[in-house]
C-alpha positions in Angstrom: 40.4 -51.3 -17.2 38.4 -48.7 -18.0 39.0 -47.0 -14.4 42.8 -47.3 -14.9 42.3 -45.5 -18.4 40.1 -42.9 -16.9 42.8 -42.1 -14.3 46.1 -42.9 -17.0 48.2 -39.5 -17.8 46.2 -38.9 -20.9 42.9 -38.3 -19.6 42.9 -37.8 -16.0 42.4 -34.2 -16.8 39.4 -34.7 -18.6 38.2 -37.4 -15.8 38.4 -34.6 -13.1 36.4 -31.9 -15.2 33.6 -34.6 -15.8 33.6 -35.1 -12.2 33.6 -31.6 -11.0 30.7 -31.3 -13.6 28.7 -33.9 -12.2 29.3 -32.5 -8.9 28.3 -28.9 -9.5 24.9 -30.9 -11.3 24.3 -32.6 -8.0 24.3 -29.3 -6.0 22.5 -27.4 -8.4 19.7 -30.3 -7.6 19.6 -30.2 -4.2 20.0 -26.3 -4.1 16.2 -26.4 -6.1 15.2 -28.9 -3.8 16.2 -26.7 -0.7 14.4 -23.8 -2.6 10.9 -26.2 -3.2 11.1 -26.8 0.9 11.3 -23.2 1.3 8.5 -22.6 -1.4 6.3 -24.8 0.4 7.1 -23.5 3.8 5.9 -20.2 2.7 2.8 -21.4 1.2 1.7 -23.2 4.6 2.4 -20.1 6.4 0.4 -17.6 4.3 -2.1 -20.7 3.9 -2.6 -21.3 7.7 -2.5 -17.2 8.7 -4.6 -16.5 6.1 -7.1 -19.5 7.7 -6.7 -17.5 11.3 -9.2 -15.3 12.6 -8.8 -11.4 12.5 -6.4 -10.2 15.2 -7.5 -7.1 17.2 -4.2 -5.6 18.7 -6.6 -3.4 21.0 -7.0 -6.8 22.5 -3.5 -7.8 23.0 -0.4 -8.5 21.5 0.8 -12.1 21.0 4.4 -12.4 22.4 4.9 -14.4 18.8 3.7 -11.6 16.5 6.4 -12.1 14.5 5.9 -15.6 13.3 2.0 -14.4 12.7 3.0 -13.0 8.6 0.4 -13.1 6.7 -2.5 -13.3 9.2 -5.5 -10.7 9.3 -5.0 -7.9 11.9 -7.2 -5.0 13.2 -6.0 -1.9 15.2 -7.2 1.2 16.2 -5.3 4.4 17.4 -3.7 7.3 16.5 -0.8 8.1 13.9 2.8 10.0 14.5 3.1 11.9 11.7 6.4 13.8 13.2 8.4 10.3 12.9 6.7 9.4 9.3 9.5 8.1 7.1 9.2 6.7 3.2 10.6 4.2 0.8 11.6 5.0 -2.2 11.2 3.4 -6.1 7.6 2.9 -5.2 5.3 3.1 -8.5 1.3 3.1 -8.9 1.0 2.5 -12.7 3.8 4.2 -14.1 4.4 7.0 -11.6 7.3 7.2 -9.5 6.4 7.9 -5.9 7.1 6.7 -2.1 5.7 4.2 0.1 4.5 6.4 3.4 5.5 4.7 6.3 4.2 6.1 9.9 3.8 4.8 13.1 0.8 4.1 15.0 0.4 4.5 18.5 -2.4 2.5 20.6 -2.7 1.4 24.2 1.2 2.4 24.7 2.7 0.3 22.3 3.6 1.6 18.3 3.6 -0.3 15.5 4.2 1.0 11.6 1.7 1.3 8.9 2.6 1.0 5.4 -0.5 3.4 4.7 0.4 3.4 0.3 1.7 4.9 -2.0 1.8 9.1 -2.7 3.5 10.9 -5.4 7.5 11.6 -5.1 7.2 15.1 -5.1 4.2 15.6 -3.0 4.0 17.3 0.6 3.9 14.6 3.1 1.8 16.7 5.2 -1.2 16.6 2.8 -2.2 13.1 3.7 -2.3 13.3 7.7 -4.8 11.6 8.9 -5.6 13.2 12.8 -7.0 11.4 14.9 -8.2 8.1 15.8 -8.1 5.8 13.0 -8.8 2.1 12.4 -6.6 0.0 10.0 -7.3 -3.4 8.7 -4.7 -5.2 6.9 -2.1 -8.0 7.4 0.9 -8.4 9.4 4.0 -8.0 7.7 8.0 -8.9 8.2 10.5 -6.1 7.8 13.0 -6.6 4.5 16.5 -5.4 5.1 18.6 -5.5 1.9 17.4 -7.8 -1.3 19.0 -11.4 -1.5 19.9 -10.3 -5.2 20.2 -7.0 -5.9 18.9 -3.5 -4.0 21.1 -1.8 -1.5 21.2 -1.9 2.3 20.2 1.2 4.3 22.7 3.0 7.1 21.5 5.4 9.3 23.1 8.8 9.4 26.8 9.0 11.3 25.5 12.4 12.8 22.3 10.9 14.3 20.3 12.7 11.9 17.3 10.8 11.4 17.1 9.1 7.6 13.5 9.9 5.8 13.5 8.1 2.9 14.5 4.6 2.6 15.5 1.9 0.4 13.9 -0.9 2.2 11.3 -1.0 4.9 13.7 -2.6 7.5 11.8 -2.3 10.9 14.3 -3.4 12.5 17.1 -0.3 11.2 13.9 1.8 11.5 13.6 1.4 15.2 16.9 2.7 16.1 15.8 5.9 15.1 12.0 6.1 16.6 12.1 7.8 20.3 10.1 4.8 21.4 10.1 1.1 21.1 7.9 -0.4 18.0 6.7 -3.9 17.1 8.8 -6.3 14.8 6.5 -6.0 12.3 4.8 -3.7 10.3 0.9 -3.7 9.1 0.2 -3.4 5.1 -3.3 -2.0 4.9 -6.4 -3.5 2.7 -6.6 -1.9 -1.0 -9.7 -0.6 -1.6 -11.2 -1.3 -5.3 -11.0 2.1 -7.1 -9.3 4.2 -4.1 -6.9 6.6 -6.2 -6.9 9.1 -3.8 -3.0 9.1 -2.3 -1.9 7.3 -0.3 -2.9 4.1 -1.9 -2.4 1.0 -0.1 -2.2 -2.2 -1.9 -1.2 -6.1 -1.3 1.5 -7.8 -3.1 0.0 -10.8 -5.3 0.9 -13.8 -4.1 1.3 -17.4 -5.7 0.6 -20.3 -4.0 2.1 -22.7 -6.1 5.5 -24.9 -6.0 6.9 -23.4 -8.9 9.4 -25.5 -11.1 11.9 -26.0 -8.8 11.0 -30.2 -8.6 11.6 -30.3 -12.3 14.6 -28.0 -12.4 16.2 -30.4 -9.6 15.4 -33.7 -11.9 16.7 -31.4 -14.7 20.2 -31.3 -12.7 20.3 -34.2 -11.4 19.8 -36.4 -14.9 22.8 -34.3 -16.2 24.8 -35.3 -13.5 23.7 -38.7 -14.1 24.5 -38.7 -17.9 28.0 -37.2 -17.4 28.5 -40.0 -15.3 26.9 -42.8 -16.9 28.2 -41.6 -20.3 31.7 -40.7 -19.8 32.8 -44.3 -19.0 30.8 -45.0 -22.6 32.8 -42.5 -24.3 36.5 -43.9 -22.9 35.4 -46.9 -24.4 34.9 -45.7 -27.8 38.6 -44.0 -27.8 41.3 -46.4 -28.7 
């Protein structure tokens, strides 16, 4: 009887809307569970790589280095300042500036290094570090346009070098360098009290599962309320 009433001409549209609402709630619950799994995979990656031994690139570059994001790494080589670029919209406190991204040559290989923050109006050449340098930090993967917001970078059509970027997109940057580069970059360790640009930094990472599971339960609960509550509501309607 109640099923017949649900699909009667009077209640058909309402029934369809209830089913649609319940389906949306279920889909949102599944989305939150997917985000939970992604978060767990990220946490495992960070914890595993941070537990690994320091990787010295002068001893050889692993073929699977792109799978080693967040692993501690060190390398000694020479910077190529002629091909240096920068990332805009970076801040040191409330001071606007750039992050300098400099190719580091070592043993016939090149890797990008995010040397850190500099003021936007500064002359980059004032931060050159000539000669051999040793960089110690973490392996990071490049990022293109953020999933939410942000502007993707595009190389100039005339073949000119793009010097200031929106994103540290290693893959796109590689197209304008005169030599092959590794598909990762190095994020140098930050030093306490270091106030002389370029100022390195390490992002703060919260290794928790967040609220995704709780949100998933909420969406599934809403779906259950719609499924169970709607027939009960119809029984009360004469």
